[in-house]
Backbone atoms as SQL, in Angstrom:
CREATE TABLE atoms (id INTEGER PRIMARY KEY, chain TEXT, resi INTEGER, resn TEXT, atom TEXT, x REAL, y REAL, z REAL);
INSERT INTO atoms VALUES
  (1, 'A', 1, 'MET', 'N', 0.968, -1.223, -0.259),
  (2, 'A', 1, 'MET', 'CA', -0.125, -0.140, -0.018),
  (3, 'A', 1, 'MET', 'C', 0.899, 1.423, 0.055),
  (4, 'A', 2, 'ASN', 'N', 0.693, 2.295, -0.586),
  (5, 'A', 2, 'ASN', 'CA', 1.571, 3.154, -0.897),
  (6, 'A', 2, 'ASN', 'C', 0.874, 4.383, 0.469),
  (7, 'A', 3, 'LEU', 'N', 1.908, 5.183, 1.029),
  (8, 'A', 3, 'LEU', 'CA', 1.966, 5.820, 1.840),
  (9, 'A', 3, 'LEU', 'C', 0.490, 7.004, 1.981),
  (10, 'A', 4, 'VAL', 'N', 0.183, 7.222, 0.886),
  (11, 'A', 4, 'VAL', 'CA', -1.312, 8.105, 0.832),
  (12, 'A', 4, 'VAL', 'C', -2.578, 7.124, 1.508),
  (13, 'A', 5, 'GLY', 'N', -2.548, 6.104, 0.913),
  (14, 'A', 5, 'GLY', 'CA', -3.499, 4.982, 0.876),
  (15, 'A', 5, 'GLY', 'C', -3.844, 5.007, 2.646),
  (16, 'A', 6, 'LYS', 'N', -2.809, 4.785, 3.443),
  (17, 'A', 6, 'LYS', 'CA', -2.410, 4.363, 4.772),
  (18, 'A', 6, 'LYS', 'C', -3.128, 5.426, 5.254),
  (19, 'A', 7, 'PHE', 'N', -3.454, 6.628, 5.170),
  (20, 'A', 7, 'PHE', 'CA', -4.325, 7.264, 5.824),
  (21, 'A', 7, 'PHE', 'C', -5.777, 7.596, 5.354),
  (22, 'A', 8, 'LYS', 'N', -6.194, 6.906, 4.113),
  (23, 'A', 8, 'LYS', 'CA', -7.613, 6.986, 3.895),
  (24, 'A', 8, 'LYS', 'C', -8.954, 6.513, 4.856),
  (25, 'A', 9, 'ASN', 'N', -8.002, 5.717, 6.109),
  (26, 'A', 9, 'ASN', 'CA', -9.135, 5.245, 7.000),
  (27, 'A', 9, 'ASN', 'C', -9.179, 5.732, 8.364),
  (28, 'A', 10, 'LYS', 'N', -10.249, 6.223, 9.232),
  (29, 'A', 10, 'LYS', 'CA', -9.667, 6.819, 10.153),
  (30, 'A', 10, 'LYS', 'C', -8.779, 6.084, 10.753),
  (31, 'A', 11, 'LEU', 'N', -8.170, 7.323, 11.766),
  (32, 'A', 11, 'LEU', 'CA', -6.576, 7.115, 12.843),
  (33, 'A', 11, 'LEU', 'C', -6.778, 7.515, 13.934),
  (34, 'A', 12, 'ARG', 'N', -6.353, 7.549, 14.699),
  (35, 'A', 12, 'ARG', 'CA', -6.203, 8.097, 16.277),
  (36, 'A', 12, 'ARG', 'C', -5.426, 8.868, 16.097),
  (37, 'A', 13, 'CYS', 'N', -5.249, 10.539, 16.366),
  (38, 'A', 13, 'CYS', 'CA', -4.439, 11.578, 16.320),
  (39, 'A', 13, 'CYS', 'C', -3.923, 11.368, 17.867),
  (40, 'A', 14, 'THR', 'N', -2.596, 12.307, 17.534),
  (41, 'A', 14, 'THR', 'CA', -2.277, 12.397, 18.680),
  (42, 'A', 14, 'THR', 'C', -2.813, 13.316, 19.961),
  (43, 'A', 15, 'CYS', 'N', -3.906, 13.773, 19.444),
  (44, 'A', 15, 'CYS', 'CA', -5.053, 14.196, 20.055),
  (45, 'A', 15, 'CYS', 'C', -5.931, 13.869, 20.939),
  (46, 'A', 16, 'ASN', 'N', -5.894, 12.501, 20.392),
  (47, 'A', 16, 'ASN', 'CA', -6.553, 11.258, 21.047),
  (48, 'A', 16, 'ASN', 'C', -7.632, 10.873, 20.592),
  (49, 'A', 17, 'ASP', 'N', -8.531, 11.884, 19.732),
  (50, 'A', 17, 'ASP', 'CA', -9.615, 11.558, 18.807),
  (51, 'A', 17, 'ASP', 'C', -9.279, 11.047, 17.610),
  (52, 'A', 18, 'VAL', 'N', -10.408, 10.012, 17.126),
  (53, 'A', 18, 'VAL', 'CA', -9.902, 8.953, 15.917),
  (54, 'A', 18, 'VAL', 'C', -10.923, 10.508, 14.550),
  (55, 'A', 19, 'VAL', 'N', -10.041, 10.191, 13.924),
  (56, 'A', 19, 'VAL', 'CA', -10.308, 11.335, 12.685),
  (57, 'A', 19, 'VAL', 'C', -10.027, 10.601, 11.506),
  (58, 'A', 20, 'SER', 'N', -10.890, 11.208, 10.274),
  (59, 'A', 20, 'SER', 'CA', -10.204, 11.237, 9.205),
  (60, 'A', 20, 'SER', 'C', -9.295, 12.194, 8.389),
  (61, 'A', 21, 'PHE', 'N', -8.205, 11.915, 8.579),
  (62, 'A', 21, 'PHE', 'CA', -7.005, 13.020, 8.391),
  (63, 'A', 21, 'PHE', 'C', -7.017, 13.660, 6.763),
  (64, 'A', 22, 'GLU', 'N', -7.107, 14.915, 6.693),
  (65, 'A', 22, 'GLU', 'CA', -6.893, 15.556, 5.500),
  (66, 'A', 22, 'GLU', 'C', -5.485, 15.642, 4.325),
  (67, 'A', 23, 'LEU', 'N', -5.576, 15.372, 3.400),
  (68, 'A', 23, 'LEU', 'CA', -4.690, 15.435, 2.997),
  (69, 'A', 23, 'LEU', 'C', -4.086, 16.643, 2.034),
  (70, 'A', 24, 'ILE', 'N', -2.696, 16.981, 2.432),
  (71, 'A', 24, 'ILE', 'CA', -2.251, 18.073, 1.683),
  (72, 'A', 24, 'ILE', 'C', -1.311, 17.396, 0.892),
  (73, 'A', 25, 'ASP', 'N', -1.415, 17.271, -0.840),
  (74, 'A', 25, 'ASP', 'CA', -0.600, 17.031, -1.772),
  (75, 'A', 25, 'ASP', 'C', 0.815, 17.497, -1.374),
  (76, 'A', 26, 'GLU', 'N', 1.142, 18.476, -1.471),
  (77, 'A', 26, 'GLU', 'CA', 2.393, 19.291, -1.758),
  (78, 'A', 26, 'GLU', 'C', 2.391, 20.361, -0.661),
  (79, 'A', 27, 'ILE', 'N', 3.580, 20.450, 0.340),
  (80, 'A', 27, 'ILE', 'CA', 3.584, 21.512, 1.314),
  (81, 'A', 27, 'ILE', 'C', 5.156, 21.725, 0.864),
  (82, 'A', 28, 'GLU', 'N', 5.932, 22.932, 1.144),
  (83, 'A', 28, 'GLU', 'CA', 7.169, 23.254, 0.785),
  (84, 'A', 28, 'GLU', 'C', 7.327, 23.637, 2.548),
  (85, 'A', 29, 'CYS', 'N', 8.869, 23.008, 2.592),
  (86, 'A', 29, 'CYS', 'CA', 9.650, 23.415, 3.895),
  (87, 'A', 29, 'CYS', 'C', 10.773, 24.023, 3.059),
  (88, 'A', 30, 'ASP', 'N', 11.976, 23.910, 3.812),
  (89, 'A', 30, 'ASP', 'CA', 13.079, 24.666, 3.817),
  (90, 'A', 30, 'ASP', 'C', 13.962, 23.420, 2.494),
  (91, 'A', 31, 'TRP', 'N', 13.644, 22.420, 2.954),
  (92, 'A', 31, 'TRP', 'CA', 14.452, 21.132, 2.340),
  (93, 'A', 31, 'TRP', 'C', 13.801, 20.679, 1.006),
  (94, 'A', 32, 'GLY', 'N', 12.380, 21.498, 0.736),
  (95, 'A', 32, 'GLY', 'CA', 11.690, 20.439, -0.330),
  (96, 'A', 32, 'GLY', 'C', 10.441, 20.665, -0.365),
  (97, 'A', 33, 'SER', 'N', 9.474, 19.613, -0.884),
  (98, 'A', 33, 'SER', 'CA', 8.325, 19.613, -0.793),
  (99, 'A', 33, 'SER', 'C', 7.693, 17.926, -0.547),
  (100, 'A', 34, 'HIS', 'N', 6.929, 18.204, 0.751),
  (101, 'A', 34, 'HIS', 'CA', 6.339, 17.079, 0.960),
  (102, 'A', 34, 'HIS', 'C', 4.631, 16.916, 0.607),
  (103, 'A', 35, 'VAL', 'N', 4.273, 15.411, 1.251),
  (104, 'A', 35, 'VAL', 'CA', 2.823, 14.866, 1.305),
  (105, 'A', 35, 'VAL', 'C', 2.689, 15.073, 2.813),
  (106, 'A', 36, 'VAL', 'N', 1.637, 15.593, 3.485),
  (107, 'A', 36, 'VAL', 'CA', 1.282, 15.978, 4.892),
  (108, 'A', 36, 'VAL', 'C', -0.142, 15.937, 4.986),
  (109, 'A', 37, 'ILE', 'N', -0.609, 15.323, 6.434),
  (110, 'A', 37, 'ILE', 'CA', -1.863, 15.255, 6.626),
  (111, 'A', 37, 'ILE', 'C', -2.109, 16.061, 7.631),
  (112, 'A', 38, 'GLN', 'N', -3.204, 16.565, 7.788),
  (113, 'A', 38, 'GLN', 'CA', -3.582, 17.642, 8.993),
  (114, 'A', 38, 'GLN', 'C', -5.161, 17.011, 9.655),
  (115, 'A', 39, 'CYS', 'N', -4.846, 16.935, 10.968),
  (116, 'A', 39, 'CYS', 'CA', -6.054, 16.523, 11.801),
  (117, 'A', 39, 'CYS', 'C', -7.029, 17.374, 11.562),
  (118, 'A', 40, 'PRO', 'N', -8.166, 17.344, 11.303),
  (119, 'A', 40, 'PRO', 'CA', -9.657, 18.151, 11.363),
  (120, 'A', 40, 'PRO', 'C', -9.857, 18.469, 12.792),
  (121, 'A', 41, 'ASN', 'N', -9.223, 17.710, 13.775),
  (122, 'A', 41, 'ASN', 'CA', -10.033, 18.406, 15.333),
  (123, 'A', 41, 'ASN', 'C', -8.539, 19.358, 15.716),
  (124, 'A', 42, 'CYS', 'N', -7.532, 18.812, 15.701),
  (125, 'A', 42, 'CYS', 'CA', -6.549, 19.582, 16.380),
  (126, 'A', 42, 'CYS', 'C', -5.532, 20.609, 15.325),
  (127, 'A', 43, 'GLN', 'N', -5.848, 20.471, 14.100),
  (128, 'A', 43, 'GLN', 'CA', -5.123, 21.137, 13.309),
  (129, 'A', 43, 'GLN', 'C', -3.682, 21.060, 13.123),
  (130, 'A', 44, 'ASP', 'N', -3.174, 19.803, 13.631),
  (131, 'A', 44, 'ASP', 'CA', -1.606, 19.090, 13.362),
  (132, 'A', 44, 'ASP', 'C', -1.590, 18.721, 12.177),
  (133, 'A', 45, 'LEU', 'N', 0.109, 19.006, 11.793),
  (134, 'A', 45, 'LEU', 'CA', 0.467, 19.094, 10.319),
  (135, 'A', 45, 'LEU', 'C', 1.323, 17.582, 10.516),
  (136, 'A', 46, 'PHE', 'N', 1.405, 16.622, 9.843),
  (137, 'A', 46, 'PHE', 'CA', 2.359, 15.597, 10.126),
  (138, 'A', 46, 'PHE', 'C', 2.820, 15.427, 8.512),
  (139, 'A', 47, 'CYS', 'N', 4.080, 15.166, 8.556),
  (140, 'A', 47, 'CYS', 'CA', 4.934, 15.034, 7.153),
  (141, 'A', 47, 'CYS', 'C', 4.890, 13.473, 7.002),
  (142, 'A', 48, 'ILE', 'N', 4.057, 12.836, 5.868),
  (143, 'A', 48, 'ILE', 'CA', 4.308, 11.213, 5.741),
  (144, 'A', 48, 'ILE', 'C', 5.341, 10.480, 4.947),
  (145, 'A', 49, 'ASP', 'N', 6.066, 11.625, 4.513),
  (146, 'A', 49, 'ASP', 'CA', 7.166, 10.561, 3.576),
  (147, 'A', 49, 'ASP', 'C', 8.393, 10.805, 4.223),
  (148, 'A', 50, 'ASN', 'N', 8.731, 11.637, 5.128),
  (149, 'A', 50, 'ASN', 'CA', 9.772, 11.813, 5.996),
  (150, 'A', 50, 'ASN', 'C', 9.885, 12.767, 6.759),
  (151, 'A', 51, 'LEU', 'N', 10.871, 12.142, 8.209),
  (152, 'A', 51, 'LEU', 'CA', 10.556, 13.588, 9.308),
  (153, 'A', 51, 'LEU', 'C', 11.201, 14.935, 8.865),
  (154, 'A', 52, 'CYS', 'N', 10.300, 15.519, 9.096),
  (155, 'A', 52, 'CYS', 'CA', 10.679, 17.009, 8.881),
  (156, 'A', 52, 'CYS', 'C', 10.799, 17.990, 9.973),
  (157, 'A', 53, 'PRO', 'N', 11.365, 18.696, 10.561),
  (158, 'A', 53, 'PRO', 'CA', 11.179, 19.528, 11.790),
  (159, 'A', 53, 'PRO', 'C', 9.886, 20.432, 11.564),
  (160, 'A', 54, 'ALA', 'N', 9.740, 21.067, 10.606),
  (161, 'A', 54, 'ALA', 'CA', 8.323, 21.895, 10.295),
  (162, 'A', 54, 'ALA', 'C', 7.269, 21.007, 10.336),
  (163, 'A', 55, 'PHE', 'N', 7.144, 19.698, 10.558),
  (164, 'A', 55, 'PHE', 'CA', 5.872, 19.094, 10.770),
  (165, 'A', 55, 'PHE', 'C', 5.933, 18.153, 11.851),
  (166, 'A', 56, 'GLY', 'N', 4.525, 17.616, 12.099),
  (167, 'A', 56, 'GLY', 'CA', 4.583, 16.667, 13.012),
  (168, 'A', 56, 'GLY', 'C', 5.259, 15.042, 12.713),
  (169, 'A', 57, 'ASP', 'N', 5.826, 14.871, 13.788),
  (170, 'A', 57, 'ASP', 'CA', 6.398, 13.297, 13.474),
  (171, 'A', 57, 'ASP', 'C', 5.514, 12.386, 12.978),
  (172, 'A', 58, 'VAL', 'N', 5.377, 11.452, 12.238),
  (173, 'A', 58, 'VAL', 'CA', 4.228, 10.577, 11.633),
  (174, 'A', 58, 'VAL', 'C', 4.477, 9.334, 12.693),
  (175, 'A', 59, 'SER', 'N', 6.166, 9.115, 12.767),
  (176, 'A', 59, 'SER', 'CA', 5.992, 7.846, 13.950),
  (177, 'A', 59, 'SER', 'C', 5.100, 8.028, 15.018),
  (178, 'A', 60, 'LYS', 'N', 4.772, 9.514, 15.799),
  (179, 'A', 60, 'LYS', 'CA', 4.191, 9.056, 17.014),
  (180, 'A', 60, 'LYS', 'C', 2.680, 8.577, 16.403),
  (181, 'A', 61, 'LEU', 'N', 2.378, 9.067, 15.326),
  (182, 'A', 61, 'LEU', 'CA', 0.750, 8.435, 14.778),
  (183, 'A', 61, 'LEU', 'C', 0.749, 7.081, 14.952),
  (184, 'A', 62, 'ALA', 'N', 1.528, 6.043, 14.484),
  (185, 'A', 62, 'ALA', 'CA', 2.409, 4.894, 14.186),
  (186, 'A', 62, 'ALA', 'C', 2.510, 4.302, 15.633),
  (187, 'A', 63, 'ASN', 'N', 2.950, 4.885, 16.508),
  (188, 'A', 63, 'ASN', 'CA', 2.885, 4.158, 17.947),
  (189, 'A', 63, 'ASN', 'C', 1.359, 4.152, 18.325),
  (190, 'A', 64, 'ILE', 'N', 0.586, 4.955, 17.957),
  (191, 'A', 64, 'ILE', 'CA', -0.757, 4.805, 18.444),
  (192, 'A', 64, 'ILE', 'C', -1.690, 4.215, 17.593),
  (193, 'A', 65, 'ASN', 'N', -1.429, 3.692, 16.423),
  (194, 'A', 65, 'ASN', 'CA', -2.095, 2.839, 15.199),
  (195, 'A', 65, 'ASN', 'C', -1.251, 1.931, 14.896),
  (196, 'A', 66, 'THR', 'N', -1.509, 0.868, 15.664),
  (197, 'A', 66, 'THR', 'CA', -0.638, -0.372, 15.355),
  (198, 'A', 66, 'THR', 'C', -1.301, -1.021, 13.843),
  (199, 'A', 67, 'GLY', 'N', 0.130, -1.254, 13.467),
  (200, 'A', 67, 'GLY', 'CA', 0.491, -1.626, 11.751),
  (201, 'A', 67, 'GLY', 'C', 0.404, -0.309, 10.675),
  (202, 'A', 68, 'LEU', 'N', 0.091, 0.797, 11.335),
  (203, 'A', 68, 'LEU', 'CA', 0.429, 1.985, 10.044),
  (204, 'A', 68, 'LEU', 'C', 1.289, 2.073, 9.277),
  (205, 'A', 69, 'TYR', 'N', 2.527, 1.714, 10.063),
  (206, 'A', 69, 'TYR', 'CA', 3.943, 1.651, 9.313),
  (207, 'A', 69, 'TYR', 'C', 4.653, 0.014, 9.609),
  (208, 'A', 70, 'SER', 'N', 5.284, -0.068, 8.826),
  (209, 'A', 70, 'SER', 'CA', 6.016, -1.510, 8.919),
  (210, 'A', 70, 'SER', 'C', 7.232, -0.711, 9.690),
  (211, 'A', 71, 'LYS', 'N', 8.331, -1.882, 9.860),
  (212, 'A', 71, 'LYS', 'CA', 9.459, -1.528, 10.702),
  (213, 'A', 71, 'LYS', 'C', 10.013, -0.937, 9.253),
  (214, 'A', 72, 'ASP', 'N', 10.116, -1.904, 8.302),
  (215, 'A', 72, 'ASP', 'CA', 11.020, -0.883, 7.428),
  (216, 'A', 72, 'ASP', 'C', 10.603, 0.528, 6.918),
  (217, 'A', 73, 'GLU', 'N', 9.229, 0.757, 6.553),
  (218, 'A', 73, 'GLU', 'CA', 8.891, 1.898, 6.369),
  (219, 'A', 73, 'GLU', 'C', 9.107, 2.736, 7.197),
  (220, 'A', 74, 'LEU', 'N', 9.198, 2.256, 8.730),
  (221, 'A', 74, 'LEU', 'CA', 9.399, 3.709, 9.642),
  (222, 'A', 74, 'LEU', 'C', 10.592, 3.597, 9.700),
  (223, 'A', 75, 'GLU', 'N', 11.709, 2.770, 9.369),
  (224, 'A', 75, 'GLU', 'CA', 12.922, 3.050, 9.078),
  (225, 'A', 75, 'GLU', 'C', 13.719, 4.125, 8.043),
  (226, 'A', 76, 'ASN', 'N', 12.740, 4.043, 7.216),
  (227, 'A', 76, 'ASN', 'CA', 12.832, 4.536, 6.092),
  (228, 'A', 76, 'ASN', 'C', 12.439, 5.823, 6.091),
  (229, 'A', 77, 'TYR', 'N', 11.685, 6.437, 6.632),
  (230, 'A', 77, 'TYR', 'CA', 10.698, 7.514, 7.155),
  (231, 'A', 77, 'TYR', 'C', 12.147, 8.283, 8.218),
  (232, 'A', 78, 'LEU', 'N', 12.403, 7.642, 8.975),
  (233, 'A', 78, 'LEU', 'CA', 13.458, 8.330, 10.070),
  (234, 'A', 78, 'LEU', 'C', 14.674, 8.755, 9.532),
  (235, 'A', 79, 'SER', 'N', 15.198, 7.423, 8.552),
  (236, 'A', 79, 'SER', 'CA', 16.472, 7.869, 7.982),
  (237, 'A', 79, 'SER', 'C', 16.563, 8.793, 6.490),
  (238, 'A', 80, 'ASN', 'N', 15.699, 9.063, 6.482),
  (239, 'A', 80, 'ASN', 'CA', 15.406, 10.411, 5.230),
  (240, 'A', 80, 'ASN', 'C', 14.888, 11.475, 5.741),
  (241, 'A', 81, 'SER', 'N', 15.116, 11.618, 7.109),
  (242, 'A', 81, 'SER', 'CA', 14.433, 13.032, 7.810),
  (243, 'A', 81, 'SER', 'C', 15.618, 14.184, 7.550),
  (244, 'A', 82, 'HIS', 'N', 15.119, 15.336, 7.461),
  (245, 'A', 82, 'HIS', 'CA', 15.842, 16.605, 7.418),
  (246, 'A', 82, 'HIS', 'C', 16.420, 16.952, 8.689),
  (247, 'A', 83, 'PRO', 'N', 17.600, 17.741, 8.537),
  (248, 'A', 83, 'PRO', 'CA', 18.729, 18.081, 10.130),
  (249, 'A', 83, 'PRO', 'C', 17.512, 18.936, 10.982),
  (250, 'A', 84, 'ASN', 'N', 17.662, 19.429, 12.140),
  (251, 'A', 84, 'ASN', 'CA', 17.169, 19.743, 12.783),
  (252, 'A', 84, 'ASN', 'C', 17.661, 21.125, 13.221);
């Protein structure tokens, strides 16, 4: 399943609500552009392609939503992160 497909179903956000995240196809940071999701409740933004200090860490969502990312997908997400 591609990354975007993982967020089509309702998931628990870090604000503890179960929501349907809104997808933002392209948003830029200082290092490039990303696919980002936004919680409609708390408005937090999460970068889903790699760790970026401009957005929330999707690994926090993976911790509270079992099976969201595989171990390999999570390692890839973290290894392609931007500098802090």
